TITIPA-178944 format. One line per 3 residues: for each residue x, y, z of C-alpha. Coordinates in steps of 0.2 Angstrom, whole numbers. Layout:
X/Y/Z | ...
REM end
This chain:
457/-165/618 | 451/-147/618 | 451/-148/599
439/-163/599 | 428/-154/611 | 427/-139/601
424/-149/585 | 410/-158/594 | 402/-142/600
403/-135/582 | 395/-150/575 | 381/-149/588
378/-131/584 | 379/-134/565 | 366/-149/567
354/-139/577 | 339/-135/566 | 334/-117/564
316/-113/571 | 303/-115/557 | 287/-104/556
272/-116/559 | 257/-111/548 | 240/-113/556
229/-126/547 | 217/-119/533 | 199/-118/537
186/-123/524 | 183/-105/517 | 202/-101/516
205/-118/507 | 191/-114/495 | 198/-96/491
215/-104/488 | 207/-116/476 | 198/-103/467
214/-92/465 | 223/-107/458 | 209/-111/446
208/-92/441 | 226/-93/437 | 223/-108/426
208/-100/417 | 214/-83/415 | 221/-79/397
226/-62/403 | 219/-45/400 | 209/-44/384
204/-30/372 | 186/-25/377 | 172/-32/367
165/-15/362 | 181/-11/353 | 175/-23/340
158/-15/338 | 155/-7/321 | 157/12/321
139/16/317 | 133/4/331 | 144/14/343
137/30/337 | 120/24/341 | 125/18/358
134/34/362 | 118/44/357 | 108/34/370
119/37/385 | 115/50/397 | 129/63/401
131/57/419 | 134/39/413 | 148/45/402
156/58/414 | 156/45/429 | 160/29/420
163/19/436 | 150/28/446 | 135/19/455
123/25/441 | 134/19/427 | 137/2/436
119/-1/440 | 113/4/422 | 126/-8/414
121/-23/426 | 102/-19/422 | 105/-18/403
114/-35/402 | 103/-44/414 | 87/-39/405
93/-41/387 | 103/-58/389 | 88/-69/390
77/-58/379 | 90/-60/364 | 88/-79/365
69/-77/363 | 69/-65/348 | 69/-72/330
66/-57/318 | 76/-42/314 | 62/-31/320
63/-40/337 | 82/-42/338 | 88/-25/334
81/-15/349 | 86/-28/361 | 104/-30/353
106/-11/355 | 102/-11/373 | 113/-26/376
128/-17/367 | 124/-2/378 | 126/-13/394
142/-20/388 | 149/-3/384 | 145/4/401
151/-12/410 | 168/-12/401 | 171/6/403
167/5/422 | 180/-9/424 | 192/2/414
189/16/425 | 193/6/441 | 177/-2/446
178/-19/453 | 160/-22/457 | 156/-40/458
139/-39/451 | 146/-30/436 | 160/-44/433
146/-57/435 | 135/-48/422 | 150/-48/410
152/-66/412 | 134/-68/407 | 136/-56/392
152/-65/385 | 144/-82/388 | 130/-77/377
141/-70/363 | 151/-86/364 | 136/-96/362
135/-90/344 | 151/-99/339 | 141/-111/328
136/-97/317 | 154/-94/312 | 156/-112/305
151/-118/288 | 135/-126/285 | 117/-124/292
120/-111/305 | 130/-100/293 | 115/-101/282
104/-95/296 | 115/-80/298 | 115/-76/280
96/-77/280 | 96/-65/294 | 107/-53/284
96/-55/269 | 81/-50/280 | 90/-35/286
95/-30/268 | 77/-32/262 | 71/-22/277
82/-7/271 | 86/-1/289 | 105/-2/286
116/1/270 | 128/-12/263 | 143/-5/272
134/-6/289 | 129/-24/285 | 147/-28/280
154/-20/296 | 141/-29/307 | 145/-46/300
164/-44/302 | 161/-37/319 | 150/-52/323
163/-65/318 | 177/-55/328 | 166/-54/343
162/-72/344 | 180/-77/341 | 185/-66/357
171/-70/368 | 178/-86/376 | 194/-77/382
184/-62/388 | 173/-74/398 | 187/-83/406
196/-67/411 | 181/-59/418 | 177/-76/428
195/-76/434 | 194/-58/441 | 178/-63/450
186/-78/458 | 201/-68/463 | 193/-52/469
176/-58/476 | 178/-77/480 | 164/-77/492
151/-67/482 | 135/-76/478 | 137/-75/459
153/-85/459 | 144/-103/458 | 134/-97/443
150/-90/435 | 159/-106/438 | 145/-116/430
145/-105/414 | 164/-107/413 | 163/-126/415
151/-127/401 | 163/-117/390 | 177/-129/395
167/-144/391 | 163/-137/374 | 181/-133/372
185/-151/375 | 194/-148/392 | 183/-160/403
196/-160/417 | 194/-142/420 | 176/-143/418
174/-156/431 | 185/-145/443 | 174/-130/440
158/-140/443 | 165/-147/459 | 169/-130/466
152/-123/461 | 144/-137/471 | 156/-135/486
152/-116/486 | 133/-119/486 | 134/-133/499
117/-138/505 | 109/-127/492 | 116/-137/478
102/-145/468 | 101/-161/458 | 103/-151/442
120/-145/449 | 126/-163/452 | 118/-168/435
130/-155/427 | 145/-163/436 | 139/-180/430
139/-175/412 | 156/-167/413 | 163/-183/421
156/-195/408 | 163/-183/395 | 180/-186/403
177/-205/403 | 178/-203/422 | 164/-216/426
166/-217/445 | 165/-198/446 | 150/-198/435
141/-212/444 | 143/-203/461 | 137/-187/454
122/-195/445 | 117/-205/461 | 118/-188/471
107/-180/458 | 94/-193/460 | 94/-191/479
93/-172/478 | 79/-172/465 | 75/-158/453
74/-143/466 | 65/-129/457 | 68/-137/440
53/-145/431 | 51/-163/437 | 48/-170/420
62/-162/412 | 74/-167/426 | 68/-185/424
72/-184/405 | 89/-177/409 | 93/-191/421
88/-204/408 | 100/-195/396 | 114/-196/409
110/-215/410 | 113/-216/392 | 129/-206/393
135/-217/407 | 133/-232/396 | 142/-223/381
157/-219/393 | 158/-237/399 | 157/-244/381
170/-231/375 | 182/-237/388 | 179/-255/385
183/-253/366 | 199/-243/369 | 210/-257/363
198/-264/350 | 205/-270/334 | 190/-275/324
185/-261/312 | 166/-261/317 | 172/-259/335
184/-245/331 | 170/-236/322 | 158/-239/336
170/-231/348 | 172/-216/336 | 153/-213/336
153/-215/355 | 166/-202/357 | 157/-190/345
141/-192/357 | 152/-188/372 | 159/-172/363
177/-179/363 | 179/-174/345 | 198/-175/344
198/-192/350 | 184/-197/339 | 193/-190/324
209/-200/329 | 198/-216/330 | 190/-214/313
207/-210/305 | 216/-225/313 | 202/-236/307
203/-228/290 | 222/-232/288 | 220/-250/294
205/-254/284 | 207/-243/268 | 193/-253/258
179/-250/271 | 167/-236/269 | 162/-235/288
177/-225/294 | 174/-212/281 | 156/-211/285
161/-208/303 | 172/-194/298 | 157/-187/288
146/-188/303 | 160/-179/314 | 161/-165/301
142/-162/303 | 142/-164/322 | 157/-153/326
156/-140/312 | 140/-143/303 | 151/-143/288
141/-152/274 | 155/-149/261 | 168/-158/271
155/-172/275 | 151/-173/256 | 170/-175/252
171/-190/264 | 155/-197/257 | 161/-196/239
178/-204/244 | 168/-219/251 | 157/-221/236
166/-236/229 | 171/-244/245 | 164/-259/254
151/-259/268 | 141/-244/263 | 127/-247/276
111/-238/279 | 120/-225/289 | 131/-221/274
116/-218/263 | 107/-207/276 | 122/-196/279
125/-195/260 | 107/-189/257 | 108/-178/272
123/-169/265 | 126/-171/246 | 108/-172/243
105/-156/253 | 119/-147/243 | 111/-153/227
93/-147/232 | 100/-130/236 | 109/-129/219
92/-134/211 | 82/-121/220 | 95/-108/215
93/-112/197 | 74/-112/199 | 74/-95/207
86/-88/194 | 101/-86/206 | 112/-99/197
114/-105/179 | 124/-121/183 | 121/-137/174
116/-149/188 | 111/-165/177 | 127/-175/183
124/-171/201 | 105/-175/199 | 110/-192/191
123/-195/205 | 111/-192/219 | 97/-202/211
109/-217/210 | 112/-215/229 | 93/-214/232
90/-230/222 | 103/-239/232 | 96/-232/248
80/-240/243 | 87/-257/248 | 86/-251/266
71/-240/267 | 60/-241/251 | 47/-229/257
59/-214/261 | 69/-218/245 | 53/-217/234
48/-200/242 | 66/-192/240 | 67/-199/222
50/-190/218 | 55/-174/226 | 72/-173/218
64/-177/201 | 51/-163/203 | 63/-150/208
76/-155/194 | 62/-155/181 | 58/-137/186
76/-132/181 | 74/-138/163 | 65/-125/152
49/-133/145 | 54/-150/154 | 39/-160/160
41/-167/177 | 31/-180/187 | 13/-177/191
16/-173/209 | -2/-175/216 | -5/-191/207
12/-198/212 | 10/-193/230 | -7/-202/230
1/-217/223 | 15/-217/236 | 3/-216/250
-7/-231/244 | 9/-241/241 | 17/-236/258
2/-233/269 | 12/-232/285 | 25/-220/278
24/-203/287 | 35/-196/274 | 22/-201/260
8/-193/270 | 17/-177/273 | 21/-176/254
2/-179/251 | -3/-165/263 | 9/-153/255
3/-156/237 | -16/-155/241 | -16/-137/240
-12/-137/221 | -25/-150/217 | -38/-144/204
-52/-155/209 | -62/-149/224 | -69/-166/229
-52/-175/227 | -44/-162/238 | -58/-163/251
-57/-182/251 | -38/-182/253 | -38/-172/269
-53/-180/276 | -47/-198/274 | -44/-206/291
-26/-209/295 | -20/-227/298 | -21/-232/316
-2/-232/317 | -1/-214/312 | -17/-207/320
-8/-200/335 | 8/-195/326 | 9/-176/331
17/-170/316 | 6/-179/304 | -9/-173/313
-3/-155/312 | 0/-156/293 | -17/-164/291
-26/-150/300 | -16/-137/292 | -21/-144/275
-39/-146/280 | -40/-127/284 | -31/-122/267
-43/-134/257 | -58/-127/266 | -52/-109/262
-47/-113/244 | -64/-121/239 | -75/-112/252
-80/-129/259 | -90/-129/275 | -89/-148/277
-70/-148/277 | -70/-133/289 | -81/-143/301
-69/-158/299 | -54/-146/303 | -63/-140/319
-65/-158/325 | -47/-162/320 | -40/-146/329
-50/-151/345 | -40/-167/346 | -23/-162/341
-9/-172/352 | -3/-163/367 | 15/-165/362
13/-151/349 | 18/-133/353 | 4/-125/363
4/-109/354 | 3/-117/337 | -12/-127/342
-20/-112/350 | -18/-102/333 | -26/-116/323
-41/-118/335 | -43/-99/335 | -43/-98/316
-56/-111/314 | -67/-103/327 | -65/-86/319
-70/-94/302 | -85/-103/310 | -90/-86/319
-91/-78/302 | -105/-90/298 | -115/-85/314
-107/-95/328 | -106/-82/342 | -98/-93/355
-84/-98/342 | -81/-79/340 | -78/-76/358
-66/-91/360 | -56/-84/345 | -55/-67/352
-49/-74/369 | -36/-85/361 | -29/-72/349
-29/-59/363 | -20/-70/376 | -7/-75/363
-3/-58/358 | 1/-53/376 | 16/-65/375
22/-61/358 | 31/-47/349 | 34/-39/332
26/-46/317 | 19/-61/326 | 10/-50/339
4/-39/325 | -4/-55/316 | -13/-60/332
-19/-43/336 | -25/-40/318 | -35/-57/319
-42/-52/336 | -48/-35/328 | -57/-43/314
-65/-55/326 | -71/-39/336 | -78/-32/320
-87/-48/316 | -95/-47/333 | -100/-29/330
-88/-19/340 | -79/-9/327 | -72/5/339
-63/-9/349 | -57/-17/333 | -50/0/327
-41/2/344 | -34/-16/343 | -28/-12/325
-19/3/331 | -9/-8/343 | -5/-20/329
2/-6/318 | 13/1/333 | 21/-16/334
23/-19/315 | 21/-3/305 | 26/-12/289
11/-25/290 | 1/-19/275 | -14/-30/279
-16/-22/296 | -17/-5/288 | -29/-12/275
-41/-18/289 | -41/-1/297 | -45/8/281
-59/-5/278 | -67/-2/295 | -65/17/293
-65/20/275 | -57/37/269 | -42/40/259
-38/27/245 | -19/27/248 | -19/11/258
-30/2/246 | -19/7/232 | -4/0/241
-13/-16/245 | -18/-19/227 | 1/-20/222
8/-36/216 | 18/-38/232 | 1/-42/241
-7/-58/241 | -20/-62/228 | -34/-61/241
-29/-44/246 | -26/-37/229 | -43/-41/223
-52/-35/238 | -42/-19/238 | -47/-16/220
-65/-19/225 | -63/-6/239 | -55/7/226
-71/5/215 | -82/8/230 | -72/24/235
-71/30/217 | -90/28/215 | -92/39/231
-81/52/223 | -63/47/228 | -56/42/211
-60/38/193 | -74/25/194 | -72/19/176
-53/17/178 | -54/7/194 | -68/-4/187
-56/-8/172 | -42/-12/184 | -53/-23/194
-58/-32/179 | -40/-35/173 | -35/-42/190
-50/-53/190 | -46/-60/173 | -28/-63/178
-33/-72/194 | -46/-83/184 | -32/-88/172
-20/-92/186 | -32/-101/198 | -44/-110/185
-62/-107/182 | -68/-121/194 | -60/-113/209
-69/-99/219 | -61/-82/218 | -48/-80/233
-53/-71/249 | -71/-75/250 | -70/-80/268
-59/-65/272 | -43/-74/275 | -26/-70/267
-14/-85/269 | 5/-83/268 | 12/-100/265
30/-105/267 | 35/-121/257 | 48/-130/267
58/-144/257 | 74/-150/264 | 84/-166/269
95/-166/283 | 105/-178/294 | 109/-176/312
118/-188/322 | 112/-198/331 | 94/-193/326
96/-199/308 | 90/-193/291 | 75/-180/292
64/-176/277 | 56/-159/279 | 42/-157/266
28/-146/273 | 18/-130/270 | 18/-118/285
3/-106/283 | 0/-90/292 | -18/-85/291
-22/-66/292 | -40/-62/294 | -46/-47/284
-62/-37/280 | -69/-42/263 | -75/-28/252
-94/-28/253 | -96/-25/234 | -83/-39/229
-96/-53/225 | -107/-41/215 | -92/-34/205
-86/-52/201 | -103/-57/196 | -104/-42/184
-88/-48/176 | -94/-66/174 | -88/-72/191
-83/-90/192 | -97/-102/197 | -95/-106/216
-97/-124/221 | -112/-129/231 | -108/-128/250
-109/-145/257
REM end
């Protein structure tokens, strides 16, 4: 009995539970901190080598030279931390607005300086939250250049920038090579650096005001990395931290990520909340456009889910395109590949893979391979031909231009024939565009053949407009060719012919028309065309870039002011001056130069000289600005000698030589020699321009014209044909003796002004 009681007692003791520690329930802030810490663990790739370790040696030398001693000796001190934050904050946005080497270089140097100071401060033990947040901004900016590392259009933009630097002569070849290598390495490491800095900010400063913005930046990076689930979580936490401060734009960000994840309920709820919250500080029109885009994205997600088990080839391919638009590139590739294997005689899956190569990697070579692989397959639809011409057509055009410019000696006849065959077949779907492309390819191809006669471009352009009167491409081609017409009345009639009603409000066509009007007026010194250009400029569509329109109107006003319209001169001066205040580099120099010439036309030469000095400060290499200063305050002939070189425009060369004659006759040079040089330049220009055409520069304008010709395809936008002339009109002071000197040498008879 006793043994039983002991056993029972033992069992009671054994079964008695040990006391447990009861944790108090989490409050909202603690729960959020825990969630942020968990998310930080998921995001963090671990410590990374600093970005500045990748910088080229010569770049680091220049940065070190710019650092004050106290910023180096106390790397984690308040001054260094503040300087780092300020440098990154002020330069991040500025870098995105710069486009030329002259503009980019000083900003890039300051940006690099900020990164060096920030990363050294962290290495020295600083945990400043503003510093970590600034670094997430810096790394996110570098990550955004990922497209420039991929083959295709963006790589060519980078190459063009490198060529501009090479021509500028500011850096030697080794420095350029090191810079390009460092750029690729920096972009490759930027995502990991951004995620690590974000993770540190979340762990160490979860309640800091910069955390929501850092979460949003990280969310976009995860979306672009095709990790929609993490992106959704990041957006949700950013919204939770903002609370009542979360705007409609924040919820729109979440909706975009949800639809990308095919999570329609999540997306619909976020979109509904975005509408309820409204735009907040964002632009209302832009916000409304964004909501419309999200409506489209919602339908894409719905349709992609509905087609998940489709077996029909058209539906499989449709689903692939939907996934492309939702940035689910891996899933899209799988959809196209499955369709390709199950329907090997159908061109549409391969067309889809070509579109994917363009959309994901901007890789025209890879896209072209898919296009040629589908060349003999069935179901080559309009999309196939548009993608083909936007890829293999572009590659051919580049090769042709390389041959024309002497950079290649390749025989491209077979490629031309293959692309022309594509164009002919494309004509079944869009005869007008096919005819324009066929003419352009034929013209460029003919220019590669020595002594080969190509089509009469001006005549053919007129024929195409008459045949396809509603084709925007035909009108663009006509306006691009009008500058080479040798008949003044035909050129004037071409630009002054009213557009058909269907195109009368097309922004781009109207822009090309008014640019062509101004160039025709300048070429033929035709006041009637100038008046028509003024009327056309006054009614340009509001959709066009405001600064482009302002420049056109100011240029026309300046020309009319040259003929006595004082009010037009004042309008031109106000416009050029206002625009210059918002610009930088060479663009600012052009505007200030034109403002100065207008001031001189109005009789205020001292003000003009001051304005020209400001223009020279911003673009010391702008020779025409220096020419104008010497023309308004004649002295040494050196500037005119430079302006008379073959690198200058025809207008500037002739007028610079006329100035040299004037200075020589005043005792600064050999009068006989300068007159002979002027006569030789005059004869050369007459031979090149034709006897019927007035000598260039009579109205005091030197036009730099960029001829743009390309085809491109961008999904879902479609095939785009770029065929335009983009002029920049630089005003200059004509030599006062130019007309008399030309007349002495049998100057060409100028057409009567109408």
